[in-house]
Each structure stands twice: as C-alpha cells, then as structure tokens.
C-alpha positions as CSV (number, residue, x, y, z in Angstrom):
1,M,153.5,182.6,-112.7
2,Q,153.7,185.0,-115.7
3,I,151.1,182.2,-118.0
4,L,148.8,182.3,-115.0
5,S,148.6,186.4,-116.2
6,P,145.9,187.1,-118.5
7,R,145.5,188.9,-121.5
8,R,142.6,190.7,-120.1
9,R,141.7,191.9,-116.5
10,V,138.2,191.9,-115.4
11,D,137.0,194.1,-112.2
12,I,133.3,193.3,-111.7
13,L,132.9,196.0,-109.2
14,R,134.7,198.5,-110.7
15,D,132.9,198.0,-114.2
16,V,129.1,197.7,-112.1
17,M,130.5,201.2,-110.5
18,E,130.8,202.6,-114.3
19,S,127.5,201.7,-115.7
20,K,125.7,202.4,-112.5
21,K,127.3,206.2,-113.7
22,K,125.9,205.8,-116.8
23,G,122.3,204.9,-115.4
24,N,122.9,201.3,-116.9
25,P,122.5,197.6,-115.3
26,Y,125.6,196.0,-115.7
27,V,124.7,192.3,-117.3
28,I,126.9,189.2,-117.0
29,T,125.8,186.3,-119.3
30,F,126.8,182.5,-117.6
31,C,127.2,179.6,-120.0
32,G,128.7,176.3,-120.1
33,V,127.9,172.1,-120.7
34,N,125.6,170.5,-118.4
35,G,126.0,169.9,-114.7
36,V,128.7,172.0,-113.7
37,G,127.0,173.9,-111.6
38,K,126.0,177.5,-113.6
39,S,122.9,178.2,-111.8
40,T,124.2,177.5,-108.0
41,N,127.6,180.2,-109.0
42,L,125.5,182.4,-110.4
43,A,124.0,182.5,-106.9
44,K,126.9,182.7,-105.1
45,I,128.1,185.6,-107.1
46,C,124.7,187.3,-106.8
47,F,125.5,186.9,-102.7
48,W,129.0,188.6,-103.5
49,L,127.0,190.9,-105.3
50,L,124.9,192.1,-102.3
51,D,127.2,192.0,-99.9
52,N,128.9,194.8,-101.8
53,G,125.7,196.9,-101.5
54,H,124.4,196.3,-105.2
55,R,120.5,195.5,-106.4
56,V,120.1,192.3,-108.2
57,L,118.1,190.8,-110.9
58,V,118.5,187.2,-111.6
59,S,117.2,186.7,-115.6
60,A,116.5,183.0,-116.0
61,C,117.1,182.5,-119.4
62,D,117.1,178.6,-119.1
63,T,113.8,177.8,-121.0
64,F,115.0,174.3,-121.7
65,R,115.8,172.4,-118.5
66,A,112.7,171.5,-116.1
67,G,113.5,172.7,-112.9
68,A,115.9,175.2,-113.9
69,V,113.5,178.3,-113.1
70,E,112.4,177.3,-109.7
71,Q,116.1,176.3,-108.5
72,L,116.6,179.9,-109.4
73,R,113.5,180.7,-107.4
74,T,114.9,178.6,-104.8
75,H,118.3,181.0,-104.4
76,Q,116.5,184.1,-104.9
77,R,114.3,183.4,-101.8
78,S,117.4,182.4,-99.8
79,L,119.4,185.0,-101.0
80,A,116.5,187.6,-99.9
81,A,116.0,186.5,-96.5
82,M,119.9,187.3,-95.8
83,H,119.8,190.2,-97.5
84,K,116.3,192.4,-96.6
85,P,116.3,196.0,-97.2
86,E,117.3,198.7,-94.6
87,N,113.8,199.7,-94.6
88,E,110.7,198.2,-95.1
89,E,109.3,200.5,-97.8
90,D,112.7,200.0,-99.4
91,P,112.5,197.9,-102.6
92,P,113.9,193.9,-102.4
93,R,117.7,193.8,-103.0
94,V,117.2,190.4,-105.3
95,V,114.6,189.9,-107.6
96,L,113.5,186.9,-110.1
97,Y,112.6,187.8,-113.6
98,E,111.5,184.9,-115.3
99,K,108.8,184.1,-118.3
100,G,108.3,180.1,-117.6
101,Y,109.8,177.5,-120.3
102,G,109.7,177.5,-123.9
103,K,109.9,180.7,-124.7
104,D,113.3,182.8,-126.4
105,A,115.7,183.0,-123.9
106,A,117.4,186.2,-126.1
107,S,113.7,188.3,-126.1
108,I,113.6,187.7,-122.3
109,A,117.2,188.6,-121.9
110,M,116.8,191.7,-123.4
111,D,112.8,192.0,-121.3
112,S,115.1,191.3,-118.1
113,V,117.3,194.0,-119.1
114,R,114.8,196.9,-119.7
115,Y,112.8,195.9,-117.0
116,A,116.2,196.2,-114.8
117,K,116.8,199.7,-116.1
118,E,113.3,200.9,-115.3
119,A,113.5,198.9,-111.5
120,G,116.8,200.9,-111.3
121,F,118.6,197.3,-110.1
122,D,122.4,197.6,-110.7
123,V,123.1,194.5,-111.9
124,V,121.7,191.5,-114.0
125,L,122.5,188.0,-114.0
126,V,121.8,185.9,-116.7
127,D,121.5,182.3,-116.5
128,T,121.6,180.1,-119.6
129,A,120.5,176.7,-120.3
130,G,123.6,174.2,-120.4
131,R,124.5,172.6,-123.4
132,M,127.3,170.4,-125.2
133,Q,130.1,172.4,-127.2
134,D,128.5,170.4,-130.2
135,N,124.9,170.9,-129.8
136,E,124.2,173.1,-133.1
137,P,120.8,174.4,-132.1
138,L,121.9,175.9,-128.6
139,M,125.1,177.1,-129.7
140,R,123.1,178.9,-132.4
141,A,120.5,180.1,-129.8
142,L,123.1,181.2,-127.1
143,A,125.2,183.2,-129.7
144,K,121.9,184.9,-130.6
145,L,121.0,186.1,-127.3
146,I,124.9,187.2,-126.7
147,K,124.8,189.2,-129.8
148,V,121.3,190.7,-129.2
149,N,121.9,191.6,-125.7
150,A,125.5,192.8,-126.1
151,P,126.4,191.5,-122.0
152,D,129.0,193.5,-120.5
153,L,130.5,190.4,-119.3
154,V,130.1,186.3,-120.6
155,L,131.4,184.0,-118.4
156,F,132.2,180.6,-118.9
157,V,131.6,178.3,-116.0
158,G,134.0,175.4,-116.0
159,E,134.4,172.4,-114.0
160,A,138.2,171.6,-112.5
161,L,137.8,168.2,-111.8
162,V,137.4,167.6,-115.4
163,G,141.0,168.9,-116.1
164,N,142.2,169.5,-119.5
165,E,137.9,168.5,-120.5
166,A,137.1,172.2,-119.8
167,V,140.1,173.7,-121.9
168,D,138.7,171.4,-124.6
169,Q,134.7,172.5,-124.2
170,L,135.6,176.3,-123.6
171,K,137.7,176.3,-127.0
172,K,134.5,174.9,-128.7
173,F,132.4,177.2,-127.2
174,N,134.5,180.5,-128.6
175,R,134.4,178.5,-131.9
176,A,130.7,178.0,-132.0
177,L,130.2,181.1,-130.7
178,A,131.9,182.5,-133.5
179,D,130.4,180.3,-136.2
180,H,127.0,181.3,-135.4
181,S,127.4,184.9,-134.6
182,H,127.9,185.7,-138.7
183,E,130.1,188.5,-137.6
184,Q,133.7,190.1,-138.2
185,N,134.7,190.2,-134.5
186,P,132.3,188.0,-133.1
187,R,131.8,188.4,-129.3
188,L,133.7,185.4,-127.3
189,I,133.7,184.4,-123.7
190,D,134.8,187.2,-121.4
191,G,136.4,185.0,-118.3
192,I,135.9,181.5,-116.6
193,L,134.3,180.5,-113.5
194,L,136.0,177.6,-112.1
195,T,133.8,175.2,-110.1
196,K,134.8,172.4,-107.5
197,F,138.2,174.2,-107.3
198,D,138.8,172.8,-103.6
199,T,138.2,168.7,-104.7
200,I,141.2,169.0,-107.4
201,D,145.0,168.0,-107.2
202,D,147.2,167.5,-110.2
203,K,144.6,168.3,-112.1
204,V,144.5,172.1,-111.1
205,G,146.9,172.3,-114.2
206,A,143.5,172.8,-116.0
207,A,143.4,176.7,-114.7
208,I,147.0,177.4,-116.2
209,S,145.6,175.8,-119.3
210,M,142.6,177.6,-119.7
211,T,144.4,181.3,-118.9
212,Y,147.4,179.8,-121.2
213,T,145.1,178.9,-124.0
214,T,142.2,181.2,-123.9
215,G,144.1,184.7,-122.7
216,Q,140.8,185.2,-120.8
217,P,141.1,185.1,-117.0
218,I,139.7,183.0,-114.2
219,V,137.1,185.2,-112.8
220,F,136.7,183.4,-109.4
221,V,137.0,179.3,-108.5
222,G,134.3,178.0,-106.4
223,T,135.6,176.0,-103.3
224,G,132.2,174.2,-101.7
225,Q,129.0,174.3,-101.8
226,T,127.8,177.4,-99.5
227,Y,126.9,181.3,-101.0
228,T,130.2,182.5,-99.4
229,D,132.6,179.6,-101.3
230,L,133.4,182.1,-104.0
231,R,137.2,183.1,-104.6
232,S,139.2,185.2,-106.8
233,L,142.4,182.8,-108.5
234,N,145.4,182.8,-106.4
235,P,148.3,182.1,-108.8
236,K,150.8,181.5,-106.0
237,A,148.1,178.9,-104.4
238,V,148.0,176.8,-107.9
239,V,151.7,176.7,-108.7
240,N,152.1,175.8,-104.7
241,A,149.5,173.0,-105.6
242,L,151.2,171.8,-108.8
243,L,154.6,171.7,-107.0
244,K,153.3,169.3,-104.5
245,A,151.4,167.0,-106.9
C-alpha cells in the first residue's frame, strides 16, 4: 500500500477554489503519446468539473492532428447540452477556445488563459497534440508550452493496457521536458491519468510502477467510454486485483 502513496497529493477541487480566490483560472495541461484518449478523458474531467459547479474553458492546442479541434467541439457541445446555465441570460458553462490548425500551441494556450481570466472561467483545460516521447520537435514544443504558460497541473495521460511501457513513456516524457526546458529546475509531469483501467488484469502493476518510479500521483483512472467513467485511484482495489492475478 505504501508504494501506491505518491510524494505529492493533488486535490484539484481545492486548488481550483484557491485560484478562484486569487482571481485566476486554474489551468490543467494534458499531454501523452498518440492515441491514448487525451481528448476523451479531458472531456470526462470537464464533465466532473461542471458537475462540481465550475465554468470551464477548453483550449484547443492540438494544432497538429487533423480533426482534433472538431473532436473537442463535439465534446463541448455535448457537455454544454448536459450542463446548461440556470438562467438564460447567464453565460455558458463550458466554451471551446480554438484558433484552428498550424498555429503556435504555446501562444494559443496563453491567449486562452488570458481570455478565461477576463471572462470569469474557473478552469482552463489545455489539450495538446499526441506525440511520441522521442519526437524531438514536438517534445520541444510541449516544453515551450509548459514553460511559458506555467500551468497549475500537468497531467500525463497513459494507457493501463500497455503495462510497463507506459512507465517508460512517462520517464522519457519527463526527461525530454527537462532537456528542452533549458532550466535548472524544469517543470515536469505533476500527475497521471491512467486510461482503460477497467480492461486490465495483471497489468494493473503499471499503476504501481508509475507512482513508485516517479513519485507522482495517479489523479484519475478512466474506466469506460462515458463521461462519468472516471474514478480516483483506490489503492485497496489495485492490491486486490494484483492478489487475484
């Protein structure tokens, strides 16, 4: 049980309220390799934040993959339909901020955070392009986005299905962010969102390895395809799954 206890605790709802008191939106940046479900799980977190009464701005900073902005727009419309303002004259609860493709992602993120502050949003969710950990140009771009925007939380989205490969991806992401930041104390991954957690058996060990290796918390696990299929990590459940394997 002890090795599932990270060095750092993340309490997003508490931290959102702290940022709100200071008049700033709370900013979460999502990153990870291609095809792990970053946008879908960003939408799940958006649903959870809306359920907790917050206004959310979704920042479309994947200017690389065709269809990425449209995917976020589909999610935003679905979420807006499920979370309408109490009064017709009230502003929408969730809005998509996008500037299309081929633009500088770091600049879009900066503009979106500035807009969120002016428009009174509580949280900004920054979607980024999926990238392999050894893709130097894209890793450099991610390091720049994180460095210039200084988000409150950097979430690494990884697949539980790939087991220890996800651990290797996370370690290489951190190494690449450190290498490309050119800072003495570089900003690295703050927490982990592990997807497809409902489909694993013996590979549940990846959850243990990721926390033990990096000391970073698994903030959420994805357990299905719907917006409500998002859970906090239950260490007892992980231990029980390992004992049954």
